[in-house]
C-alpha positions as CSV (number, residue, x, y, z in Angstrom):
1,X,0.1,0.1,0.0
2,X,1.5,3.4,-1.0
3,X,2.1,4.9,2.4
4,X,3.6,9.2,3.2
5,X,6.9,8.0,1.4
6,X,5.5,6.0,-1.7
7,X,3.1,9.0,-2.4
8,X,5.8,11.1,-1.9
9,X,8.0,9.6,-4.3
10,X,5.1,10.1,-6.9
11,X,5.1,13.6,-6.1
12,X,8.7,14.3,-7.4
13,X,8.1,11.6,-10.6
14,X,5.3,14.3,-11.3
15,X,6.9,17.4,-10.6
16,X,9.7,16.4,-12.8
17,X,7.8,14.5,-15.7
18,X,4.7,16.6,-16.4
19,X,4.5,20.0,-15.1
20,X,3.5,22.7,-17.8
21,X,2.1,20.6,-20.5
22,X,-1.3,21.5,-22.1
23,X,-3.9,18.7,-21.3
24,X,-6.1,17.9,-24.8
25,X,-8.3,14.8,-23.0
26,X,-8.4,12.6,-20.1
27,X,-9.1,8.9,-20.9
28,X,-10.8,7.2,-18.3
29,X,-10.9,3.2,-18.3
30,X,-13.8,3.2,-15.3
31,X,-15.6,6.1,-14.3
32,X,-16.2,4.8,-10.7
33,X,-12.5,5.9,-10.0
34,X,-13.6,9.5,-10.2
35,X,-14.7,11.1,-7.2
36,X,-16.0,14.1,-9.9
37,X,-18.4,13.8,-12.9
38,X,-16.3,12.6,-16.0
39,X,-17.9,15.3,-17.8
40,X,-17.2,18.3,-15.2
41,X,-13.6,16.7,-15.2
42,X,-13.2,17.0,-19.4
43,X,-14.6,20.7,-19.1
44,X,-12.2,21.9,-16.4
45,X,-9.1,20.2,-17.4
46,X,-9.1,20.7,-20.9
47,X,-6.4,23.1,-22.1
48,X,-5.3,23.8,-18.3
49,X,-1.6,22.7,-17.5
50,X,-0.5,21.5,-14.1
51,X,2.2,23.9,-12.5
52,X,3.1,22.1,-9.1
53,X,2.2,19.9,-6.7
54,X,1.1,19.3,-3.0
55,X,1.1,16.6,-0.3
56,X,-0.4,15.9,2.7
57,X,0.1,12.4,4.4
58,X,-1.2,9.8,1.2
59,X,-2.9,12.6,-0.4
60,X,-1.4,13.9,-3.5
61,X,-2.6,17.7,-4.8
62,X,-2.0,18.7,-8.3
63,X,-2.3,22.4,-9.0
64,X,-3.2,23.6,-12.3
65,X,-2.8,27.2,-13.9
66,X,-6.5,28.1,-12.3
67,X,-6.0,28.6,-8.0
68,X,-9.3,27.0,-7.6
69,X,-8.6,24.1,-10.1
70,X,-6.9,21.1,-7.8
71,X,-6.4,17.4,-9.0
72,X,-6.7,15.1,-5.7
73,X,-5.0,11.7,-6.5
74,X,-5.3,9.1,-3.5
75,X,-3.7,5.7,-4.6
76,X,-5.3,3.8,-2.7
77,X,-3.4,0.2,-2.3
78,X,-1.6,-0.6,-4.8
79,X,-1.8,3.0,-7.7
80,X,1.2,4.4,-9.2
81,X,2.2,7.1,-12.1
82,X,3.8,6.6,-15.5
83,X,4.3,8.7,-17.9
84,X,5.4,7.7,-21.2
85,X,4.8,8.6,-25.3
86,X,2.0,8.4,-26.8
87,X,3.1,6.4,-29.6
88,X,3.8,3.8,-26.8
89,X,1.5,0.5,-25.6
90,X,-0.7,2.2,-23.0
91,X,0.5,0.6,-19.5
92,X,-1.2,-2.0,-17.8
93,X,-3.3,-0.9,-15.1
94,X,-3.5,3.1,-16.7
95,X,-7.4,3.7,-16.3
96,X,-7.4,7.0,-16.0
97,X,-4.8,8.9,-18.9
98,X,-3.8,12.9,-18.9
99,X,-3.3,13.4,-22.6
100,X,-1.1,16.0,-23.3
101,X,-0.5,18.2,-26.3
102,X,3.2,17.1,-27.0
103,X,2.3,13.6,-27.6
104,X,3.3,12.5,-23.6
105,X,0.8,11.0,-21.6
106,X,0.7,10.4,-18.3
107,X,-1.1,7.2,-17.0
108,X,-2.8,7.0,-13.4
109,X,-2.1,3.1,-12.5
110,X,-5.1,1.3,-10.9
111,X,-4.3,-2.4,-10.6
112,X,-6.9,-2.9,-8.1
113,X,-9.4,-0.1,-8.1
114,X,-9.1,1.2,-4.9
115,X,-7.4,4.5,-6.2
116,X,-9.3,7.7,-6.6
117,X,-9.1,11.1,-8.8
118,X,-11.0,14.2,-8.4
119,X,-11.5,17.7,-8.6
120,X,-11.1,20.1,-5.7
121,X,-11.1,24.1,-4.8
122,X,-9.5,24.5,-2.0
123,X,-6.9,21.8,-0.4
124,X,-7.2,23.2,3.7
125,X,-11.1,23.2,3.3
126,X,-10.7,19.5,1.7
127,X,-8.3,18.2,4.8
128,X,-10.7,20.0,7.7
129,X,-13.7,18.1,5.9
130,X,-11.7,14.5,5.6
131,X,-10.3,15.8,9.4
132,X,-6.7,14.8,7.7
133,X,-4.2,16.5,10.3
134,X,-0.4,17.9,10.2
135,X,1.8,15.9,7.6
136,X,4.5,13.4,9.0
137,X,7.0,15.6,7.6
138,X,6.2,18.9,8.6
139,X,4.6,18.5,12.2
140,X,6.7,20.5,14.9
141,X,7.4,19.5,17.9
142,X,4.5,20.9,20.1
143,X,2.0,20.5,17.3
144,X,2.9,16.6,17.8
145,X,2.6,16.8,22.2
146,X,-0.6,18.9,21.6
147,X,-2.4,16.5,19.7
148,X,-1.2,13.0,21.5
149,X,-0.8,14.2,24.9
150,X,-4.7,14.1,25.7
151,X,-5.1,10.7,24.6
152,X,-5.5,7.9,26.9
153,X,-5.3,5.0,24.0
154,X,-1.9,2.9,23.6
155,X,0.7,5.0,22.1
156,X,0.4,3.0,18.1
157,X,-3.6,3.2,17.3
158,X,-3.1,7.3,18.0
159,X,0.1,7.4,15.5
160,X,-2.3,5.6,12.7
161,X,-4.7,7.7,13.4
162,X,-4.3,10.2,10.3
163,X,-6.2,13.1,12.4
164,X,-2.9,13.1,14.9
165,X,-0.5,12.6,12.1
166,X,-1.0,12.3,8.3
167,X,0.7,9.6,6.5
168,X,2.0,7.2,9.2
169,X,0.8,3.5,8.0
170,X,1.6,0.4,10.1
171,X,4.7,-0.6,9.3
172,X,6.0,3.3,9.7
173,X,4.6,3.3,13.3
174,X,6.4,0.1,14.1
175,X,9.8,1.6,13.2
176,X,9.0,4.8,14.9
177,X,8.3,3.6,17.9
178,X,11.3,0.9,17.7
179,X,13.3,4.3,16.8
180,X,12.5,5.9,19.7
181,X,12.3,3.5,22.1
182,X,9.1,3.5,23.3
183,X,6.3,0.1,23.3
184,X,3.5,0.4,21.0
185,X,1.0,0.0,24.5
186,X,2.2,2.7,26.3
187,X,-0.9,5.2,26.9
188,X,-0.1,7.9,25.3
189,X,-0.9,10.6,28.0
190,X,1.7,8.7,30.0
191,X,4.8,9.7,27.5
192,X,7.3,11.9,28.3
193,X,9.0,14.9,27.3
194,X,12.3,13.2,26.5
195,X,10.3,10.3,24.8
196,X,8.1,13.0,22.9
197,X,11.7,14.7,21.5
198,X,12.6,11.1,20.4
199,X,9.5,10.4,18.9
200,X,9.4,13.7,16.9
201,X,12.9,12.8,16.0
202,X,12.3,9.2,14.9
203,X,9.3,10.2,12.7
204,X,11.1,12.3,10.6
205,X,14.3,9.8,10.8
206,X,11.8,6.9,9.0
207,X,10.1,9.1,7.0
208,X,13.4,10.5,5.3
209,X,15.2,7.1,4.9
210,X,12.6,5.4,3.7
211,X,12.2,8.5,1.1
212,X,15.7,8.7,0.3
213,X,15.7,4.7,-0.6
214,X,12.2,5.1,-2.7
215,X,10.5,2.8,-0.2
216,X,13.2,-0.1,-1.2
217,X,12.9,-2.4,2.1
218,X,16.4,-4.1,1.4
219,X,18.2,-1.1,1.0
220,X,17.2,0.5,4.3
221,X,20.0,0.1,7.6
222,X,20.3,-3.0,9.0
223,X,19.5,-0.8,11.9
224,X,16.0,-0.4,10.8
225,X,12.9,-3.4,12.1
226,X,11.5,-2.9,9.0
227,X,13.7,-6.4,8.0
228,X,11.5,-8.6,10.4
229,X,8.7,-8.3,7.8
230,X,10.7,-10.6,5.1
231,X,9.3,-8.2,2.8
232,X,12.5,-8.2,0.7
233,X,16.1,-9.3,0.9
234,X,17.2,-9.3,3.7
235,X,20.9,-7.3,4.3
236,X,22.6,-9.3,6.4
237,X,24.5,-12.2,5.7
238,X,23.0,-14.4,8.8
239,X,19.3,-15.6,7.2
240,X,18.2,-15.7,10.9
241,X,19.6,-12.1,11.6
242,X,16.4,-10.2,10.6
243,X,14.1,-12.1,13.5
244,X,16.5,-10.4,16.0
245,X,16.8,-7.0,17.2
246,X,20.0,-5.0,15.3
247,X,20.7,-3.1,18.6
248,X,20.7,-5.6,21.5
249,X,20.3,-9.3,19.9
250,X,16.9,-10.1,21.6
251,X,14.5,-11.7,19.2
252,X,11.6,-9.7,18.6
253,X,7.9,-10.6,19.3
254,X,4.9,-9.7,17.0
255,X,1.6,-9.5,18.8
256,X,-1.2,-7.6,17.6
257,X,-2.1,-3.8,18.9
258,X,-5.5,-2.2,18.0
259,X,-6.0,-5.3,15.5
260,X,-2.8,-4.4,13.8
261,X,0.0,-6.6,13.1
262,X,2.8,-5.0,15.3
263,X,6.4,-5.7,15.6
264,X,8.7,-4.4,18.7
265,X,11.6,-5.4,21.1
266,X,10.7,-6.7,24.4
267,X,14.1,-5.7,26.2
268,X,14.5,-2.3,24.7
269,X,10.5,-1.1,24.1
270,X,8.9,-1.6,27.6
271,X,5.4,-0.1,28.9
């Protein structure tokens, strides 16, 4: 599932490939993927250009040369982008295609049809309506404390709440808590000032690392917990090493917190 790092990578991709090109047409294979009427989408965007991007959490906003015309993209479970020349075959799963007058296209890939594209006229109003909090990469320590401290729930589900911090998915929260030495079942309102500082720094560390390595998990540092999930080749020579804490050597434990699979070090992350 595209998390904040993957959506940031897609934002950068769109910025480097698809800005300042006039939209000639939009081909939509499945109109159920639209949150705006197809006719409205066509009439509003034809002749327009993308001029910039903005991302909050997992939401990508594409700015156009009309200030009140903004394309909202949500990548669902498996969404992606593909910029290609019109002379080439249409990419598989490109169910929405922005066709530019210069002969290039931007395909919005929707393998599982959970992805969505639509128009909005105000980003702040959209975020408020959807109750989406500050982005994980930009939230300040003060705002993080203000959002979390009043809550009595376990810290893991609190961090997964997009109203609290936008863009933190399941593996990211596990990694953040591991890097911050915080147990996923510690009550949010019991975090100390030192723990809040560690948490804030860990959020930036994990997100920036994932973006730097383009979410290629095998390239993440050996000091990261993510390797225990076995989503990619292990960076360790020892085939069993990923099952143990890279700091203290304790076997990583697996449990469920808030209904979500959770990994943590029982020695270094204690309640």
